[in-house]
N, C-alpha and C positions, 0 to 999 in steps of 0.2 A: 449418402442416403442409403437406407436399408428398407427393403420391401417386406410386406407381410405383417406389419403391425396394425392392429385394429384399435381405433379410438372410439369409444362409445359415445353416443349422442349425449348421454348424461354428463360426460366429462366436458365436452364442448359447451353444452348449455350452461354448466355451472359457472364457467368463466365469463361467458357472454352475459348471463343474467346478473352476475355480480357487478359488472361495470354498468349494465343497463339500468339497474335499480337506482344507482346514484347519478346516472346521466353523466358519467365522467369518462369521456373517450380517452383522455390521457392515461387513466389507470389501466385501461385495456391495452394501450400501447406499451406501458411499462411491463405488463405481464408478458406480452409478446417478446419484448426486449430481453427479459430475464430468461425466457424459454430459449431464445436463439443463442444467448451467451452460454447457457448451460449445456446445449446440445450441438453447438456449431461444429464440433469435430466429426459428427456423423450426419450432417445435413449438406445437401448439394442442391444447386439450382440448375435449371435447363431451359433452353429456349431455342427458337428459330430466328434466323435473319436471312434476307434474300440478297443475292449477288448477281447482277447482270453480266453476261459474258461478252466477249468480243464478237461473237456470232449471233448476238441478240437473243440468246437463250437465258433462262432464269433458273438459277440454282438455289435450292433451299438448304441452308447450312444449319446443322443441328449441333449444339455444344452442351457440355455438362461441366460445371465448375464447382469446386468444393468451397464451402463458406469459410472453413478454418484458415486456409492459406491462399485463397483466391487463385487456386491452381486449376487449369483446365485439364480434366481427366479424360475427356473424350471429345472427338470432333469428326464430323463426316458431312458429306453433301450429296444431294440427289435432286433430280428433276421432278420426281414423283414421290413425295413423302407420304406413303401409305401407313396405315396403322401397323401392319406387319413389319414394315421397315423400321418404324420407331421402336417397336418391341425388341427388334434385333440390336438396335443401338444401345438400349438399356441393358441388354444381356452382356454386351461387350464392355460397357462402362462399369457395370457392377457384376463381375464374375460370380458364379454360383458359390464358389468357396469363400466369398466374403459375406454371404447372406446367411443369417441364422435360420436353420431349417426346422428347429423345434424349440420348445420352451426351455430345454436344457441349455445351460451355459456352455459356450464353446471352450471357455477356459475360466478357471477360478479367479475372481477379482484379486488384485494384488493387495496384500496387507503386510505390515512390518512386524517382525518378531521383536520381543523386548530388546534383544541384543542389537538388532538393526536400528530400532528407534533411538536407543541410547547413542549409537554411533552417529546417526544423523544429527541429533541435537548437539553432539560434541563438535561438529564441524560448522556450527552456526554461531554467528555473533549476535549481539542484541541490536534491534528488538526482535530479530527473526527467530531467535531461540524461544523467547516468550510466546511469540505468535504460534509456532509449531506445537509447543507444549499445551497452549490453551485450546487450540482447535482440536487436538487429539483427545484431550481430557474431557471436553464438553461435547464432542461429536458434531460440531457446527459445520454448516456450509461456509466457505470462505467469504461469501458475500455478507453473511450474518456476522462473522468475526470482525470484518472491517468496519461494520456499522455499529459495533459496540461503543457506547459512551460510558464515561465514568459513573454517570448517574444511574446506569443500568445495573451496576454492581452494588450489592448490599453486603459489606464486609462484616457487619454485625450478625446478620441472620444467615450469612453464607449462601446467598442466592444470586443468580444472574437472570435478568429479564431480557428475553429476545423479542424485539418488536419491529425491527426493520432490517433492510439489507442495502448493500451498495453495489451497483453494477456500473462499470465504466465511469466511476467517480460521481454517480448520481444516486441520491437516496431514493429507495423504492420500498414498497411494502415487502414483507417476507414472501417467499416463493409460494406458499400456501397459507391459508388462515390457520391451519393446524400447526404451522411452524412457530406461531407466536406462543409464548408461554414463559414460565419461570423454571430454571434448572437449578439443581443443588450445586454448590460450589465446594470442592474439596479444600480442606484447610491448607494443604501444601500449595495448591494452585492459588489460593487467596494470598498466601505469603509471597509467591512469585509475582503476582500482579501488583501487590503493594510495593515490592522492591522496584518494579518497573515504574510505578507511579512516582516513586521518590526520585527517579532519574529523568522523568519526562518533563518536557517544557510546557505541555498543555494538560492541565489537570482539573479544569473546571468540570462540573457535572455534565455540561453540554459538549465537552471536548471528546474527541475520539480516543479510545484507549490506545490504539495503535496508529495515531496520527503521523503524517509525514512531517518533514521539516517546516512546512508552511502551515501546519495545523489541519490541512485537508486530508481526506482519506487516501491511503496508498492504493496502488493499482495491482490487482492480483496477478496479472500476466507478467508484469515486470518483476515482481517478487519471485514468482515461480522460475522464470528464465534466468534471472541474475543471481539468485541466492539459493533457492531450494534445490533445484536440479544440480547446480555445481557442487553443493554440499553433499548430495547423494552420491555424486561421482567420486568425490574425495573419500567418502565413507565406504565406497565399493559395495553399495547395496542395490545397484540397478536403478531403473527408472522409477521416479516418485512423482506423484501429482497431488493436488489438493484432496481428491476423492480417496487416495490411498490413506491419508491421515484420518479421514472421517470413518472409513471402514475399519481401520486399525483399532479404534476405541472399543467397538462392540466385540471384536475378536479377542482383545486382551482381557476384557471382563470375563468372557467365557473361559479363557485360558487359566485365569486366576481363580475360577470357581465362584465368581461374584455374579449373582443373577441380575441381568440388566432389566430396567423398567422402561418401556417405550414412552418417550417424552414428547415426540414430535410427529405423531401420525405416520404418514406414508414414508417419511424420511428415515424412520427407525433410528433416530438418535437416542442413545441410551443414557439414563440417569441412574442414580443409586441412592439408597437410604443408609448405606453403611459402607465405609471404605476400609478394607483390610490393609495390612502392611505392604501388599504388592499391588496396590491400585496404580493404574497407568500413570497418574500424575506424578508418582514418585520415581518412575523409571528415569526421567530426564534429570534428576537431581544429582 
């Protein structure tokens, strides 16, 4: 958990109103689930519980646990849990050097250079190579990539339609309404996807482009832990995550002098109307 972030009433009311207009409590729950999945690395939970002692006293136990690994990061007990005592526990649980003190980034988000990206792709087998190339070339969230179906791809007009996401194996709406839309498809990426389709078992319009062996969506955490991170280690390029690939796309476009066009609102996923010889989709070839 990090303190000091302000969420406007407009932001909260937008999501509540969206679910309330349709009277769909399940949709509100799915939005919350997506939020928790996307931010679990920086979310913590805290609570009190009571413990009677052998001398008939009552202790109030306070604990903080991280959502990401279910790890207890702080624990203490007192007979008198005052507000000042609780504040001190929060200070000890979240030292000031872990809290962002200004709007300036503490460090620059990780992106891959063309050489690093090519090295990573070279260490991956199929279908994970196609997965990494696709997510980097389109700037998608991994939940949107896993939800892609063959019917979403128009190989004649070279477009990709983004209309849903998958979290924990469950189909959800996209993270935001602005995330829905149509992206241009680079010819080389289209060729890569067609080659993947030719080797795939599930190729109907309603089948997932990157379906698992059973035809169901793959799990992002398993892919990251079992394939992507080990490949990054073998390539000697350091730690790599899904967001690393997504940020790399925009950075590569700037590096190659191609002006990105904002395709997906707040996510700043970039599209393009022209692809030069050094477009990111060509790096992994």
